[in-house]
Residue frames as a rotation matrix with the C-alpha (Angstrom) as fourth column:
MET 1
0.251 0.286 -0.925 26.24
0.212 0.916 0.341 106.47
0.944 -0.282 0.170 38.74
GLY 2
0.573 0.032 0.819 26.06
-0.710 -0.481 0.515 106.69
0.410 -0.876 -0.253 42.55
LYS 3
-0.442 -0.829 0.344 28.23
-0.885 0.339 -0.319 104.92
0.147 -0.446 -0.883 45.08
LEU 4
0.063 0.533 0.843 25.55
-0.536 0.731 -0.422 102.30
-0.842 -0.425 0.332 45.78
ASP 5
0.929 0.314 -0.193 25.45
-0.310 0.381 -0.871 101.45
-0.200 0.869 0.452 42.08
ASP 6
0.265 -0.916 -0.300 29.25
-0.811 -0.043 -0.584 101.46
0.522 0.398 -0.754 41.81
ILE 7
-0.488 -0.445 0.751 29.65
-0.826 0.513 -0.233 99.08
-0.282 -0.734 -0.618 44.75
LEU 8
0.388 0.710 0.587 26.87
-0.369 0.704 -0.607 96.80
-0.845 0.019 0.535 43.55
GLU 9
0.854 -0.115 -0.507 28.48
-0.491 0.142 -0.859 96.64
0.171 0.983 0.065 40.11
LEU 10
-0.170 -0.985 0.007 31.87
-0.897 0.151 -0.414 95.71
0.407 -0.077 -0.910 41.60
ILE 11
-0.308 0.134 0.942 30.25
-0.634 0.709 -0.308 92.97
-0.710 -0.692 -0.133 43.68
LYS 12
0.771 0.630 0.091 28.51
-0.314 0.501 -0.806 91.63
-0.554 0.593 0.584 40.57
GLU 13
0.632 -0.607 -0.482 31.90
-0.603 0.005 -0.798 91.64
0.486 0.795 -0.363 38.81
GLY 14
0.500 -0.393 -0.771 33.45
0.360 0.905 -0.228 89.55
0.787 -0.164 0.595 41.57
ALA 15
-0.449 -0.607 0.656 34.78
-0.405 -0.516 -0.755 91.94
0.797 -0.604 -0.014 44.24
ARG 16
0.180 0.529 -0.829 34.27
0.385 0.737 0.555 90.12
0.905 -0.419 -0.071 47.54
THR 17
-0.093 -0.248 -0.964 35.71
0.995 -0.042 -0.086 92.26
-0.019 -0.968 0.251 50.33
SER 18
0.861 0.422 -0.285 35.15
0.455 -0.888 0.060 95.78
-0.228 -0.182 -0.957 51.59
LYS 19
0.168 -0.897 -0.409 38.88
0.058 -0.405 0.912 96.45
-0.984 -0.177 -0.016 51.39
GLU 20
-0.558 -0.359 0.748 39.04
0.702 0.277 0.656 95.46
-0.443 0.891 0.098 47.72
ILE 21
0.320 0.782 0.535 36.02
0.926 -0.378 0.000 97.61
0.202 0.495 -0.845 46.88
ALA 22
0.795 -0.046 -0.605 37.40
0.277 -0.859 0.430 100.57
-0.540 -0.509 -0.671 48.85
GLU 23
-0.235 -0.968 -0.086 40.73
0.223 -0.140 0.965 100.39
-0.946 0.208 0.249 47.03
ARG 24
-0.496 0.064 0.866 39.10
0.858 0.189 0.478 100.20
-0.133 0.980 -0.148 43.61
LEU 25
0.451 0.762 0.466 36.77
0.779 -0.590 0.211 103.16
0.435 0.268 -0.859 44.30
GLU 26
-0.559 -0.784 0.271 39.36
0.476 -0.571 -0.669 105.12
0.679 -0.245 0.692 46.31
ILE 27
0.241 0.625 0.742 37.03
-0.552 -0.541 0.635 105.55
0.798 -0.563 0.215 49.29
SER 28
-0.502 -0.458 0.733 37.31
-0.863 0.202 -0.464 104.38
0.065 -0.866 -0.497 52.90
ALA 29
-0.810 0.171 -0.560 36.52
0.116 0.984 0.133 100.80
0.574 0.043 -0.818 53.92
GLU 30
-0.788 0.543 -0.291 34.16
0.293 -0.086 -0.952 102.23
-0.542 -0.835 -0.091 56.56
GLU 31
-0.369 0.653 -0.662 32.12
-0.768 -0.615 -0.179 103.98
-0.524 0.442 0.728 53.87
VAL 32
-0.565 0.117 -0.817 31.99
-0.580 0.648 0.493 100.76
0.587 0.752 -0.298 51.85
GLU 33
-0.917 0.213 -0.338 30.80
0.376 0.747 -0.548 98.82
0.136 -0.630 -0.765 54.92
GLY 34
-0.593 0.722 -0.358 27.99
-0.132 -0.525 -0.841 101.36
-0.795 -0.451 0.406 55.44
ILE 35
-0.270 0.466 -0.843 26.88
-0.957 -0.225 0.183 101.13
-0.104 0.856 0.507 51.83
ILE 36
-0.757 -0.034 -0.652 27.02
-0.212 0.957 0.196 97.33
0.618 0.287 -0.732 51.95
LYS 37
-0.860 0.488 -0.148 24.73
0.312 0.274 -0.910 97.38
-0.403 -0.829 -0.388 54.99
ILE 38
-0.270 0.768 -0.580 22.26
-0.658 -0.587 -0.471 99.45
-0.703 0.255 0.664 52.97
LEU 39
-0.350 0.083 -0.933 22.50
-0.854 0.382 0.355 97.00
0.386 0.921 -0.063 50.06
GLU 40
-0.955 0.018 -0.296 21.97
0.134 0.917 -0.376 94.11
0.265 -0.398 -0.878 52.50
SER 41
-0.652 0.742 -0.157 18.86
0.035 -0.177 -0.984 95.74
-0.758 -0.647 0.089 53.94
LEU 42
-0.059 0.604 -0.795 17.50
-0.891 -0.390 -0.230 96.19
-0.449 0.695 0.562 50.42
GLY 43
0.563 0.306 0.767 18.15
-0.150 0.951 -0.270 92.51
-0.813 0.037 0.582 49.64
TYR 44
0.801 -0.277 -0.530 20.74
-0.579 -0.135 -0.804 93.05
0.151 0.951 -0.269 46.92
VAL 45
-0.125 -0.906 -0.403 23.68
-0.458 0.414 -0.787 91.38
0.880 0.086 -0.467 48.66
GLU 46
0.953 0.293 0.075 24.36
-0.185 0.370 0.910 89.09
0.239 -0.882 0.407 51.58
LYS 47
0.047 -0.958 0.283 27.44
-0.953 -0.128 -0.276 88.69
0.300 -0.257 -0.919 53.70
ILE 48
0.767 0.103 -0.634 28.70
-0.058 0.994 0.092 85.13
0.639 -0.034 0.768 54.03
GLU 49
0.413 -0.618 0.669 30.65
-0.902 -0.175 0.395 84.33
-0.128 -0.766 -0.630 57.19
ILE 50
-0.566 -0.706 -0.426 33.16
-0.720 0.675 -0.161 81.51
0.401 0.216 -0.890 57.42
GLY 51
0.342 0.763 0.549 31.36
-0.889 0.452 -0.073 78.21
-0.304 -0.463 0.833 57.83
GLU 52
0.211 -0.203 0.956 31.44
-0.096 0.969 0.227 74.48
-0.973 -0.140 0.185 57.19
SER 53
0.853 0.199 0.482 31.21
0.421 0.281 -0.862 74.86
-0.307 0.939 0.156 53.41
CYS 54
0.761 -0.611 -0.217 34.35
-0.644 -0.751 -0.145 77.00
-0.074 0.251 -0.965 53.39
GLY 55
0.213 -0.713 0.668 36.50
-0.327 0.592 0.737 73.89
-0.921 -0.376 -0.107 53.91
SER 56
0.119 -0.123 0.985 36.06
0.740 0.672 -0.005 72.88
-0.662 0.730 0.171 50.27
CYS 57
0.946 0.256 -0.199 36.35
0.093 -0.802 -0.590 76.40
-0.311 0.539 -0.783 48.82
PRO 58
0.446 -0.823 0.352 39.37
0.848 0.262 -0.461 76.85
0.288 0.504 0.815 46.53
LEU 59
0.178 -0.353 0.918 39.87
0.042 -0.930 -0.366 80.38
0.983 0.103 -0.151 47.92
LYS 60
0.893 0.316 -0.321 40.05
0.301 0.111 0.947 79.38
0.335 -0.942 0.004 51.60
LYS 61
0.127 -0.934 -0.335 43.81
0.992 0.110 0.068 80.03
-0.027 -0.341 0.940 51.80
ILE 62
-0.804 -0.449 0.389 43.39
0.497 -0.867 0.025 83.68
0.326 0.213 0.921 50.82
CYS 63
0.129 0.967 0.220 39.91
0.493 -0.254 0.832 84.34
0.861 0.001 -0.509 52.25
PRO 64
-0.639 -0.361 0.680 39.66
-0.302 -0.695 -0.653 87.06
0.708 -0.622 0.335 54.91
GLY 65
-0.961 0.266 -0.076 36.92
0.198 0.469 -0.861 85.12
-0.193 -0.842 -0.503 56.72
SER 66
0.036 0.998 -0.050 33.84
0.407 -0.060 -0.911 86.54
-0.913 0.012 -0.408 55.08
CYS 67
-0.932 -0.286 0.224 32.74
0.318 -0.341 0.885 87.70
-0.177 0.895 0.409 51.68
ILE 68
-0.255 0.842 -0.476 29.90
-0.364 -0.539 -0.760 89.52
-0.896 -0.021 0.444 50.00
ILE 69
-0.817 0.023 0.577 27.83
0.489 0.559 0.670 88.00
-0.307 0.829 -0.468 47.23
PHE 70
-0.768 0.598 -0.230 25.28
-0.631 -0.647 0.428 89.49
0.108 0.474 0.874 44.86
LYS 71
-0.828 0.495 0.263 21.86
0.248 0.744 -0.621 88.19
-0.503 -0.449 -0.738 45.78
GLY 72
-0.027 0.948 -0.318 19.16
0.091 -0.314 -0.945 90.30
-0.996 -0.054 -0.078 44.18
ASN 73
-0.006 0.125 0.992 17.89
0.997 0.075 -0.003 91.37
-0.074 0.989 -0.125 40.83
ILE 74
-0.657 -0.229 -0.718 18.40
0.212 -0.970 0.116 94.81
-0.723 -0.076 0.686 39.40
TYR 75
0.187 0.782 0.595 15.58
0.952 0.004 -0.305 96.54
-0.241 0.624 -0.744 37.62
GLN 76
-0.858 -0.431 -0.278 15.80
0.333 -0.881 0.337 99.69
-0.390 0.197 0.900 35.58
MET 77
0.089 0.912 -0.399 12.99
0.104 -0.407 -0.907 102.08
-0.991 0.039 -0.131 34.70
LYS 78
-0.130 -0.032 0.991 12.02
0.979 0.152 0.134 102.17
-0.155 0.988 0.011 31.04
LYS 79
-0.788 -0.185 -0.587 12.28
0.136 -0.982 0.128 105.57
-0.601 0.021 0.799 29.43
């Protein structure tokens, strides 16, 4: 599995920050940010910045100000 797949899988499992993903994969946060930008451009994820709806979020006290959510569908080639 490649790094794009690994990061996408972690996001699907609930990882929400570049720092968390970097720690779990033992790679730099900068590398994670670059891969996330690729995943964003492909439509698989989107970055959510702090906004009005954050006021009612139960995680607002521990939120770093933005998070990444899984947005797309994953397709696999049949063998």
